[in-house]
BAFITI-591858 format. One record per residue (C-alpha): residue in three letters; x, y, z. Coordinates in Angstrom, 2 decimals. Layout:
# BAFITI-591858
(ALA,(X,Y,Z)),
...
***
This chain:
# BAFITI-591858
(UNK,(199.59,82.92,121.88)),
(UNK,(202.60,85.47,121.90)),
(UNK,(202.51,86.52,118.41)),
(UNK,(199.70,88.36,119.04)),
(UNK,(200.85,89.83,122.28)),
(UNK,(201.65,93.60,120.90)),
(UNK,(197.68,93.68,119.03)),
(UNK,(196.40,93.81,122.85)),
(UNK,(196.64,97.49,123.15)),
(UNK,(195.04,98.18,120.00)),
(UNK,(192.38,95.56,121.09)),
(UNK,(191.72,96.87,124.56)),
(UNK,(191.62,100.68,123.07)),
(UNK,(188.75,98.89,120.76)),
(UNK,(186.49,97.40,123.32)),
(UNK,(186.69,100.07,125.55)),
(UNK,(185.33,102.41,123.16)),
(UNK,(188.67,104.77,123.15)),
(UNK,(189.29,104.31,119.37)),
(UNK,(185.76,104.66,118.35)),
(UNK,(185.47,108.06,120.09)),
(UNK,(188.80,109.45,118.44)),
(UNK,(188.13,108.35,115.06)),
(UNK,(184.67,109.98,115.03)),
(UNK,(186.22,113.18,116.85)),
(UNK,(188.59,113.45,114.17)),
(UNK,(185.83,112.77,111.02)),
(UNK,(183.80,115.53,112.61)),
(UNK,(186.75,118.24,112.75)),
(UNK,(187.90,117.28,109.44)),
(UNK,(184.24,117.90,108.32)),
(UNK,(184.31,121.29,110.20)),
(UNK,(187.04,122.29,108.35)),
(UNK,(186.12,121.71,105.02)),
(UNK,(182.51,123.30,106.00)),
(UNK,(184.51,126.46,106.61)),
(UNK,(186.53,125.72,103.19)),
(UNK,(183.10,125.81,101.30)),
(UNK,(181.80,128.42,103.14)),
(UNK,(184.80,130.79,102.17)),
(UNK,(185.06,129.32,98.71)),
(UNK,(181.05,129.81,98.33)),
(UNK,(181.67,133.56,99.58)),
(UNK,(183.58,134.20,97.23)),
(UNK,(181.88,132.77,94.27)),
(UNK,(178.60,133.98,94.94)),
(UNK,(180.40,137.63,95.23)),
(UNK,(181.92,137.10,91.80)),
(UNK,(178.87,136.23,90.41)),
(UNK,(177.17,139.02,91.57)),
(UNK,(179.37,141.38,90.23)),
(UNK,(179.56,139.83,87.02)),
(UNK,(175.19,140.53,86.29)),
(UNK,(173.67,141.21,83.48)),
(UNK,(174.50,144.93,82.64)),
(UNK,(171.12,145.26,80.28)),
(UNK,(168.89,144.97,83.38)),
(UNK,(167.16,148.11,84.46)),
(UNK,(168.94,149.84,87.44)),
(UNK,(166.57,148.86,90.21)),
(UNK,(166.70,145.27,89.38)),
(UNK,(170.41,145.48,89.33)),
(UNK,(170.75,147.07,92.72)),
(UNK,(168.29,144.82,94.54)),
(UNK,(170.08,141.84,92.31)),
(UNK,(173.43,143.03,94.09)),
(UNK,(172.13,144.05,97.41)),
(UNK,(170.45,140.32,97.25)),
(UNK,(173.62,138.46,96.29)),
(UNK,(175.62,140.48,98.46)),
(UNK,(173.27,139.30,101.73)),
(UNK,(173.38,135.65,99.91)),
(UNK,(177.17,135.42,100.33)),
(UNK,(177.44,136.86,103.74)),
(UNK,(174.56,134.29,104.81)),
(UNK,(176.66,131.53,103.06)),
(UNK,(179.85,132.48,105.00)),
(UNK,(177.50,132.53,108.63)),
(UNK,(176.29,129.07,107.53)),
(UNK,(179.54,127.96,107.44)),
(UNK,(180.97,129.39,110.20)),
(UNK,(178.34,128.25,112.71)),
(UNK,(178.34,124.43,110.85)),
(UNK,(181.69,124.44,111.47)),
(UNK,(181.70,125.61,114.83)),
(UNK,(178.82,123.11,115.72)),
(UNK,(181.10,120.10,114.24)),
(UNK,(183.75,120.78,116.38)),
(UNK,(181.96,121.40,119.59)),
(UNK,(180.35,118.08,118.99)),
(UNK,(183.73,116.41,118.15)),
(UNK,(185.12,117.68,121.58)),
(UNK,(182.18,116.43,123.30)),
(UNK,(182.82,112.74,121.71)),
(UNK,(186.40,112.69,122.89)),
(UNK,(185.41,113.86,126.36)),
(UNK,(183.07,110.96,126.66)),
(UNK,(184.19,108.09,129.96)),
(UNK,(184.90,104.77,129.10)),
(UNK,(181.47,102.48,129.03)),
(UNK,(180.03,99.20,127.60)),
(UNK,(177.20,101.40,125.47)),
(UNK,(180.05,103.76,123.79)),
(UNK,(178.67,103.36,120.41)),
(UNK,(174.90,104.76,121.59)),
(UNK,(176.39,107.92,123.63)),
(UNK,(178.06,108.54,120.60)),
(UNK,(174.75,107.96,118.47)),
(UNK,(173.21,110.41,120.77)),
(UNK,(175.17,113.17,120.33)),
(UNK,(175.28,112.73,116.51)),
(UNK,(171.74,113.21,116.82)),
(UNK,(171.77,116.39,118.41)),
(UNK,(174.17,117.29,116.16)),
(UNK,(172.02,116.61,113.48)),
(UNK,(169.36,118.98,115.02)),
(UNK,(171.74,121.77,115.24)),
(UNK,(173.00,122.00,111.64)),
(UNK,(169.53,122.02,110.61)),
(UNK,(168.78,124.49,112.96)),
(UNK,(171.34,126.73,111.31)),
(UNK,(170.86,125.93,107.84)),
(UNK,(167.00,126.41,107.78)),
(UNK,(167.25,129.39,109.90)),
(UNK,(169.40,131.38,107.81)),
(UNK,(167.60,130.11,104.61)),
(UNK,(164.46,131.74,106.51)),
(UNK,(166.04,134.91,106.78)),
(UNK,(167.88,135.06,103.99)),
(UNK,(165.26,134.35,101.82)),
(UNK,(162.87,136.78,103.36)),
(UNK,(165.61,139.80,102.78)),
(UNK,(166.18,138.27,99.25)),
(UNK,(162.42,138.43,98.72)),
(UNK,(161.97,141.93,99.72)),
(UNK,(165.15,143.24,97.72)),
(UNK,(164.61,141.49,94.43)),
(UNK,(160.67,141.36,94.66)),
(UNK,(160.93,137.77,93.16)),
(UNK,(160.70,134.32,94.88)),
(UNK,(163.68,132.39,95.17)),
(UNK,(162.43,129.44,94.45)),
(UNK,(161.83,130.68,90.59)),
(UNK,(165.85,130.82,90.06)),
(UNK,(165.63,127.12,90.99)),
(UNK,(164.71,126.32,87.45)),
(UNK,(163.58,122.53,87.47)),
(UNK,(164.11,122.09,91.25)),
(UNK,(162.03,125.25,92.11)),
(UNK,(159.19,123.84,90.67)),
(UNK,(159.03,120.58,92.24)),
(UNK,(159.35,121.33,95.74)),
(UNK,(155.64,121.26,97.48)),
(UNK,(156.14,124.80,98.88)),
(UNK,(157.22,126.56,95.63)),
(UNK,(153.75,127.07,93.85)),
(UNK,(151.93,128.78,96.97)),
(UNK,(155.11,130.91,97.21)),
(UNK,(154.63,134.56,96.59)),
(UNK,(156.85,138.01,96.37)),
(UNK,(157.06,141.49,98.12)),
(UNK,(156.97,142.07,101.93)),
(UNK,(154.25,138.97,102.87)),
(UNK,(155.82,136.84,100.72)),
(UNK,(159.26,137.51,102.55)),
(UNK,(157.36,137.22,106.12)),
(UNK,(155.96,133.33,104.72)),
(UNK,(159.29,132.42,103.50)),
(UNK,(160.79,133.10,106.96)),
(UNK,(158.33,131.58,108.98)),
(UNK,(157.85,128.31,106.89)),
(UNK,(162.04,128.07,107.30)),
(UNK,(161.94,128.52,110.57)),
(UNK,(159.22,126.05,111.89)),
(UNK,(161.02,123.35,109.71)),
(UNK,(164.25,124.01,111.53)),
(UNK,(162.23,124.13,114.86)),
(UNK,(160.97,121.13,114.30)),
(UNK,(163.96,119.49,112.85)),
(UNK,(165.75,120.49,115.90)),
(UNK,(162.95,118.98,118.12)),
(UNK,(162.94,115.75,116.50)),
(UNK,(166.49,115.10,116.57)),
(UNK,(166.53,115.94,120.38)),
(UNK,(163.88,113.66,121.04)),
(UNK,(166.05,110.88,119.03)),
(UNK,(169.01,111.47,121.36)),
(UNK,(167.08,111.65,124.40)),
(UNK,(165.63,108.63,123.34)),
(UNK,(169.51,106.93,123.06)),
(UNK,(170.56,108.44,126.21)),
(UNK,(167.42,106.27,127.80)),
(UNK,(167.93,103.13,126.31)),
(UNK,(171.56,103.54,127.58)),
(UNK,(170.17,104.18,131.43)),
(UNK,(168.01,101.47,131.01)),
(UNK,(171.07,99.11,129.95)),
(UNK,(172.76,100.38,132.70)),
(UNK,(170.20,99.83,135.19)),
(UNK,(169.45,96.08,134.17)),
(UNK,(173.15,95.41,134.49)),
(UNK,(173.21,96.76,138.28)),
(UNK,(170.18,94.87,139.13)),
(UNK,(171.93,92.00,137.75)),
(UNK,(175.27,92.46,139.55)),
(UNK,(173.35,92.73,143.28)),
(UNK,(171.12,90.01,142.88)),
(UNK,(174.19,87.51,141.73)),
(UNK,(176.05,89.30,144.67)),
(UNK,(172.94,88.47,146.97)),
(UNK,(172.91,84.86,145.89)),
(UNK,(176.95,83.95,146.10)),
(UNK,(177.35,86.04,149.34)),
(UNK,(175.32,83.94,152.31)),
(UNK,(173.90,86.07,154.79)),
(UNK,(175.09,86.59,158.06)),
(UNK,(173.84,84.58,161.00)),
(UNK,(173.46,86.47,164.04)),
(UNK,(174.04,84.44,167.41)),
(UNK,(172.35,85.50,170.71)),
(UNK,(174.62,86.98,173.33)),
(UNK,(174.90,84.65,176.06)),
(UNK,(173.71,85.86,179.32)),
(UNK,(176.32,85.40,182.13)),
(UNK,(174.77,83.02,184.94)),
(UNK,(175.42,83.63,188.44)),
(UNK,(176.12,80.85,190.88)),
(UNK,(173.72,80.63,194.00)),
(UNK,(174.55,81.86,196.88)),
(UNK,(176.38,79.64,199.50)),
(UNK,(174.25,78.71,202.29)),
(UNK,(174.66,80.33,205.36)),
(UNK,(175.28,78.03,208.07)),
(UNK,(172.96,78.64,211.33)),
(UNK,(174.39,78.01,214.52)),
(UNK,(172.94,74.59,216.09)),
(UNK,(170.69,75.07,219.39)),
(UNK,(172.35,73.53,222.31)),
(UNK,(170.72,69.85,222.77)),
(UNK,(169.26,69.76,226.13)),
(UNK,(170.30,66.80,228.46)),
(UNK,(167.71,64.80,230.71)),
(UNK,(168.42,62.75,233.78)),
(UNK,(168.37,59.21,232.82)),
(UNK,(167.22,58.31,236.02)),
(UNK,(164.15,60.69,236.59)),
(UNK,(164.37,62.79,233.17)),
(UNK,(164.69,66.14,234.71)),
(UNK,(166.21,68.61,232.29)),
(UNK,(169.72,68.93,233.62)),
(UNK,(171.99,72.31,233.74)),
(UNK,(174.57,72.69,231.07)),
(UNK,(178.00,71.05,232.81)),
(UNK,(175.95,69.59,235.58)),
(UNK,(177.86,66.41,236.72)),
(UNK,(174.49,65.72,238.88)),
(UNK,(170.72,65.83,238.36)),
(UNK,(169.28,68.28,240.83)),
(UNK,(166.36,66.40,241.31)),
(UNK,(167.48,62.92,242.14)),
(UNK,(171.64,63.26,242.74)),
(UNK,(171.88,60.95,240.07)),
(UNK,(175.49,61.32,238.46)),
(UNK,(175.21,62.24,234.85)),
(UNK,(178.41,61.40,234.12)),
***
C-alpha cells in the first residue's frame, strides 16, 4: 500500500543490518565517553580522599598511604583511558562491517573480543596496582574492602610484603589472560558459525543452478564426404572385321578380302 511507502528505506536499512551496526557503534562510543568521564572523576576523588587521610597515623604509614593513593588514582585514570580507547576502536570496527545476512553474529563476535580486551585491561591494571599498593602500604588491599573483601575466595590466602604483592600481581594477570583467551575463543566460534552459514548458502545456490540450467549438448562435427572420382573412360579397342565368305581378318578400311576377293561393303 502506498501509505507505507515512506517506511521502505527504514525497513531496507534494518534488513541489511546498517541500522543495527550504527546503533551498536554509537552505544559503544557513548559508553566510551562515560567511562572516560568516570575515570577523570575517579582520579580526582581518589586524590582528594588520599590527601585528606588521617593525620594521627604514623609518618611512615601516612607516606605509604599517600603514595598508594596517588598510584591508585593514576591506575584508575589509565584504566579509563584504555577502556574508552578500546570501546571507540570496536565501535569503528562494528560500523565498518559490510552488508551481510548474518550481521548480528558478526557484531556478536566483535563484542566478545571487546569483552575480553576490557577484562584484560582491568585485571592487568588491578594486578599491577595491587602489587604496588601492597609494597608501599604493607597491607593487603582486600582488608580495605570490608565484608566484600572477606567473601572473595582468594582474600584469605593473600599476604602482605614483597611476596604478597607478587602473588597478587600473578593472580590478576592470570585472570586477565584467561578472560581474553576465553572471549576470543567465543568470538572465533561466532566467526566459524558465520562461515558455515555462508558456505551452506553458497552450496545451495550452486546446486539449484545445476538443477535449473540444462547441461549443454555437444553435437559431433560432421565430416565432409568427398564424392567418388568420376570414372575415366577407357578408349575402346578398335573392333576387327572378318570376311563373311572365308573368315579371314580384314585390314582397316579394306573394301575387298585379300584372301578370296569378296567385296566387304
